[in-house]
VOPAGU-2260 file (C-alpha; in pm, 1 decimal, decimal comma):
REM VOPAGU-2260
SITE   aa  ch    i         X         Y         Z
SITE  UNK   A    0       0,0       0,0       0,0
SITE  UNK   A    1     132,6     339,8     -91,6
SITE  UNK   A    2      52,4     600,7     169,2
SITE  UNK   A    3     128,3     970,5     145,5
SITE  UNK   A    4     302,1    1052,3     471,3
SITE  UNK   A    5     214,2    1419,6     423,0
SITE  UNK   A    6    -132,0    1323,4     547,8
SITE  UNK   A    7     -33,1    1268,7     910,6
SITE  UNK   A    8    -288,5    1346,1    1180,1
SITE  UNK   A    9    -259,4    1294,4    1554,4
SITE  UNK   A   10    -513,1    1064,0    1713,3
SITE  UNK   A   11    -624,1    1357,2    1930,6
SITE  UNK   A   12    -695,0    1573,4    1626,3
SITE  UNK   A   13    -874,1    1286,7    1452,6
SITE  UNK   A   14   -1088,5    1234,4    1760,8
SITE  UNK   A   15   -1171,4    1603,2    1803,9
SITE  UNK   A   16   -1216,3    1692,3    1437,4
SITE  UNK   A   17   -1307,0    1381,6    1239,8
SITE  UNK   A   18   -1477,0    1581,5     965,4
SITE  UNK   A   19   -1144,5    1754,3     889,2
SITE  UNK   A   20    -973,5    1415,1     859,0
SITE  UNK   A   21   -1255,5    1287,6     636,7
SITE  UNK   A   22   -1213,6    1590,3     408,6
SITE  UNK   A   23    -840,6    1515,6     392,0
SITE  UNK   A   24    -920,2    1160,8     279,1
SITE  UNK   A   25   -1163,5    1295,9      17,7
SITE  UNK   A   26    -900,1    1534,6    -115,0
SITE  UNK   A   27    -578,5    1331,5     -82,1
SITE  UNK   A   28    -696,1     969,4     -79,1
SITE  UNK   A   29    -587,7     869,4     270,5
SITE  UNK   A   30    -494,5     988,2     617,2
SITE  UNK   A   31    -239,1     835,0     852,2
SITE  UNK   A   32    -341,4     865,9    1216,0
SITE  UNK   A   33     -53,3     879,1    1460,3
SITE  UNK   A   34     -61,6     739,0    1812,8
SITE  UNK   A   35     232,1     807,4    2045,5
SITE  UNK   A   36     415,4     968,9    1751,5
SITE  UNK   A   37     399,2     648,3    1545,7
SITE  UNK   A   38     177,4     567,8    1246,0
SITE  UNK   A   39    -101,5     353,3    1385,6
SITE  UNK   A   40    -408,8     373,0    1162,3
SITE  UNK   A   41    -485,1     446,7     798,2
SITE  UNK   A   42    -815,4     595,6     690,6
SITE  UNK   A   43    -919,3     543,5     327,9
SITE  UNK   A   44   -1242,9     569,1     132,3
SITE  UNK   A   45   -1451,9     252,7     152,4
SITE  UNK   A   46   -1469,0     234,6    -227,9
SITE  UNK   A   47   -1088,3     202,2    -236,2
SITE  UNK   A   48   -1067,8     -98,8      -6,0
SITE  UNK   A   49   -1058,4    -357,6    -283,7
SITE  UNK   A   50    -744,9    -187,1    -416,1
SITE  UNK   A   51    -570,8    -251,8     -83,0
SITE  UNK   A   52    -704,5    -597,4       0,0
SITE  UNK   A   53    -444,2    -788,7    -196,5
SITE  UNK   A   54    -100,3    -708,3    -323,8
SITE  UNK   A   55      -6,3    -820,5    -668,6
SITE  UNK   A   56     281,7   -1065,8    -700,4
SITE  UNK   A   57     485,6    -808,3    -888,7
SITE  UNK   A   58     454,4    -562,6    -599,4
SITE  UNK   A   59     560,6    -828,8    -349,8
SITE  UNK   A   60     862,3    -919,9    -562,7
SITE  UNK   A   61     972,4    -555,2    -580,2
SITE  UNK   A   62     944,0    -509,6    -203,6
SITE  UNK   A   63    1120,4    -840,1    -133,3
SITE  UNK   A   64    1407,8    -749,2    -365,0
SITE  UNK   A   65    1441,8    -408,6    -201,0
SITE  UNK   A   66    1450,3    -563,5     147,4
SITE  UNK   A   67    1704,5    -828,4      51,4
SITE  UNK   A   68    1928,5    -564,7    -104,8
SITE  UNK   A   69    1896,6    -330,6     191,8
SITE  UNK   A   70    1965,6    -595,0     456,3
SITE  UNK   A   71    2205,5    -823,1     265,3
SITE  UNK   A   72    2483,8    -774,4     521,5
SITE  UNK   A   73    2251,4    -879,7     804,8
SITE  UNK   A   74    2134,6   -1185,5     609,9
SITE  UNK   A   75    2495,6   -1287,0     544,9
SITE  UNK   A   76    2578,8   -1247,4     912,6
SITE  UNK   A   77    2279,5   -1457,9    1014,2
SITE  UNK   A   78    2379,1   -1727,5     765,4
SITE  UNK   A   79    2715,5   -1783,8     939,8
């Protein structure tokens, strides 16, 4: 899932002003709600849920390749 991290909202703000967060989702496609300064929840339009339900194999392969490349040294160390 691709999430725009410019759409960060504190859980307090989301609780106190949900309509503002909903408008953000309408305008930008999603909102990331932070709890204890960490991304905790994602709010998206209900009509978009099928897009996020499953990842295509190609997407998984790209992410897996990126992770293997990034952490190759750790994998080599673990293999010893």
